[in-house]
Structures are given as C-alpha cells and as structure tokens.
N, C-alpha and C positions, 0 to 999 in steps of 0.2 A: 488910627494908623495901624496897619497890620505889621506884626513883628514875627520874624522867623529866626530861629537859631539852629545851629548845627555844628558839626566838627568831624574830626577824623575818628577812627576806631579806637585809638589808644588815649585820646583826650588831650594830647599835646597841643592840638590846634583847635580853636573854637572860633565861631563867627556869629555875627548878628546882622540881620537885614531888616530895615524899616521901609515899608512901602508895599504896594500891591505887586505881586509877581504873576504875570500872565503869559510870559513867553517861555514856556517849558517845552522841550523838544527831545527827540531821539535822533542821534546822529549815527549813521551807518558807515561813514567814511573810514577808510583803512587806518588813518592816523588815530581816530577815536577808538576803533576796535583795539589797537595795540596799547593805547594809553590806559584803557580800562581793563585790558586783558579779558575782553568780553565780546559778544556778538555785535553790540552797539553801545553807545554811551548816552545815558539820560542826563540832560543838562537843563539848568534853569538860569535864564538871563537875569542879572541884577541891574541892568541898565535902568536908569531913572529912579532907582531906590538908593537909600543910604546904607552903605555896606561898611562894616569894620571887622577886623580881626580882633577878638577879645582875649585870646590866649594864643601865643605863638604866631608863627607865620610860615606858610609853606615854602619848601624848596621848589625850584622851578627848573624845568627842562624845556629848551627851545626846540620844539618839534618841527618848525619850519621858519622861513624868513619872516613870517608875520605872527606866529602864534607861540605862546609859552603855556606850559601846562604845570599847574601847581600840584604838589602832593606832600604828604607828611613824610618828613625825613626819618621818622622813628618807626612808623608802622606801614608806610607805603600807600595809605589810602589816597586815591585820586580825588583832587579837590576842585581844581579850576581849569578853565579854558579861557585864556586871556589873549584877545585880539585887538587890533586898532579900533574896532567899533564897540568894544566893551568886554565885560567879563561875564562868564557863566559859571555856576557852581554845580558840581556833581549832585544830581537829585537825591541820591541815596545818602549824601552827607548831611542833609537836613534832618532835624530831629523828628519831623513828621512829614515824610515825603508824600504821603497819601493826599495831602492838600494841594499838591502841585502837579496835577495830571498833564501829560504831554498834549500839545495841540498841533504839532507838525512833526514830520520825519524829514531829515536831511540826508544827503549823500546816498540816496537810494540806489545809485548805480553800483554801489558796493554792498548792498543789502544781501545777506546770506539767505538763500531761498527758504530754508526751513524755519526761519524766524516767524513767518506768517502762520505757522502751524503749532507754535509752542503751546498755545492755549488748549490744544486737543491732546496733549500728552497726558498719561495717567498722573493722578495727583495723590500725594500722601502727606500727612503731617510728619514733622520731624520725629516725634516719638515712635512712629511706625517702624523706624530703622533700628530699634533697640535690640532686636534679635541678631542682626548681622553686625551691628556696631555697639556692643555692650557699653562702651565708654559714655554713650549719650545719657544713660540713666543717672550718672553722677557728675555730669558736665557742669563746671562752674565757669561762668563767663567773666573775663577780665576786661571786657570791652567797656568803654566809657558809657554811662547811661545816656538816654536821649533827653537830656536837659542840662542846663548849666550847673556847674559845681564851683564852689569857692576854690578848691584845690584838686589837683589830679596829677599824678596817680595817687591813690591812697596807698599807705605803706604796704598793705598786704598784696597789692597788685604789681609791685616792682619786681 
C-alpha cells in the first residue's frame, strides 16, 4: 500500500494518506484562485484512500454553500478542498508532490490566458538572485522539513 505524508509550512498540521492517489488536478476556478492566492490550485483527491490528520487539524472557511477550505491557522498554508463528494489536499502540501502529477484541469472558463505560457518564461535558480537580494546567501529556513518529525516546532524555530 502506498503511503503519502505532508503538512503545512510551519509543521503545526501533518497528515498521512494510505492508498493509491490517481486523481490529481489543477483547478482554475475563481474560488480556488483566491483560496490559494495563485493563478490556479493544484489538488489531489484522497477519495478511496485512508486519510488521517497526524498532528493538529486545519481551520476551515466555508467558501460556498457546498465547500469548505482547510488551512493552517498558524502559517496560513492552504490544505484542503472539502465537498460533499470528498476531500482533496493541496498538492504542494505533500512531502513529495512530484509523485502526484495532475491528470486534468478544471474550471477552465476562468483560466488566466498566460498560464499556458509559463513554461516559456526565462528560468533561474534561487541562488542567481544573490546580487539583487543579498539576504539569500545566509537564508535559514524555519519551514518544517518534508518528512514527519516527533515534535515541532523545535525550540530554535519558535
């Protein structure tokens, strides 16, 4: 059985999913754009899998008469899309989102035109910005690592 884990940026919320996840999508609807603060929302359905919160639980916002959206009340990370037909988890909240490629796009009537051309933009690695953003050279991340931990936050991260 396949096991996936993940959580929010600060580590206050963690989850575990057992089962094969094959329904990964990109949603372009305006509600998802606003919920993620992005051009679209990458989501992975956990229908048919065993899902559990292993640390904490999200706060929820009712974005419509049918949908609740879960997020970390401490760091704001978007976590869930919860509808009558099941729950989906924000793809980026998984510890390894690369194993969950999207297979469909939804809400394309609200798709922002330039999204189809993002792949053609110039590309640079993070370190390339050190000349204009010198703080990158000594940046220390307080983000939760991409694996489960027995405790979090560690004392130095508070």
